[in-house]
C-alpha positions as CSV (number, residue, x, y, z in Angstrom):
1,M,0.0,0.0,0.0
2,A,1.3,3.5,-0.8
3,I,1.5,5.4,2.4
4,G,3.2,8.6,1.4
5,V,6.2,10.3,-0.1
6,N,9.6,10.9,1.3
7,V,11.5,14.3,1.4
8,R,12.8,13.5,-2.2
9,G,9.3,13.1,-3.5
10,E,9.7,9.3,-3.9
11,L,6.7,7.0,-3.2
12,I,6.8,5.1,0.1
13,E,5.1,1.7,0.0
14,E,4.6,-0.8,2.7
15,E,3.1,-4.3,2.9
16,L,0.5,-4.2,5.7
17,S,0.1,-7.9,6.1
18,G,2.1,-10.3,8.2
19,D,4.2,-9.6,11.3
20,R,6.4,-6.8,9.8
21,L,4.0,-3.8,10.0
22,Q,1.1,-4.2,12.4
23,H,1.1,-0.7,13.8
24,F,1.9,2.8,12.5
25,V,1.6,6.4,13.5
26,V,0.6,9.2,11.1
27,G,2.2,12.5,12.0
28,G,2.8,15.9,10.5
29,A,2.1,19.6,10.6
30,P,-1.5,20.9,11.2
31,R,-3.8,21.0,8.2
32,Q,-1.6,18.8,6.0
33,G,-4.2,16.0,5.3
34,K,-3.4,13.5,8.0
35,S,-7.1,12.8,8.8
36,Q,-8.1,12.6,5.2
37,W,-5.3,10.2,4.5
38,I,-6.3,8.0,7.4
39,L,-9.9,7.9,6.3
40,S,-8.9,7.2,2.7
41,A,-6.5,4.4,3.7
42,M,-9.1,2.8,6.0
43,G,-11.8,3.0,3.3
44,S,-9.4,1.3,0.8
45,L,-8.5,-1.5,3.2
46,V,-12.2,-2.1,4.2
47,H,-13.0,-2.7,0.5
48,R,-10.0,-5.0,0.0
49,Y,-10.1,-7.2,3.0
50,T,-12.8,-9.1,5.0
51,P,-13.6,-8.3,8.7
52,Q,-11.7,-11.5,9.6
53,Q,-8.6,-10.2,7.8
54,I,-8.4,-6.7,9.1
55,Q,-9.0,-4.8,12.4
56,F,-8.6,-1.1,13.2
57,I,-7.9,0.2,16.7
58,C,-7.7,4.0,16.5
59,G,-6.6,6.7,18.9
60,D,-8.0,10.1,18.0
61,G,-6.0,13.0,19.4
62,K,-8.7,15.5,18.5
63,G,-11.1,13.9,21.0
64,G,-13.2,12.0,18.4
65,V,-13.6,14.9,15.9
66,T,-11.9,12.9,13.0
67,L,-12.9,9.3,13.7
68,G,-15.8,9.6,16.2
69,F,-18.4,8.7,13.6
70,L,-16.7,5.3,13.3
71,Q,-17.3,4.4,17.0
72,G,-19.2,1.1,17.3
73,S,-18.9,0.4,13.5
């Protein structure tokens, strides 16, 4: 899955399955699209994998503003 670009503008891709990458943190400056990226990535993964294959546990530093609507989904 493409997860971003590095400082040279090169695509960063990671395999999200298996034991190698089970957790990751999205960070950056304010108003740079972090929340939109998270929602887009989650939407893509939900359409690609079954509920038995993928699970999301999210911490929302904005107090539920970004991901609160997903609670209980």
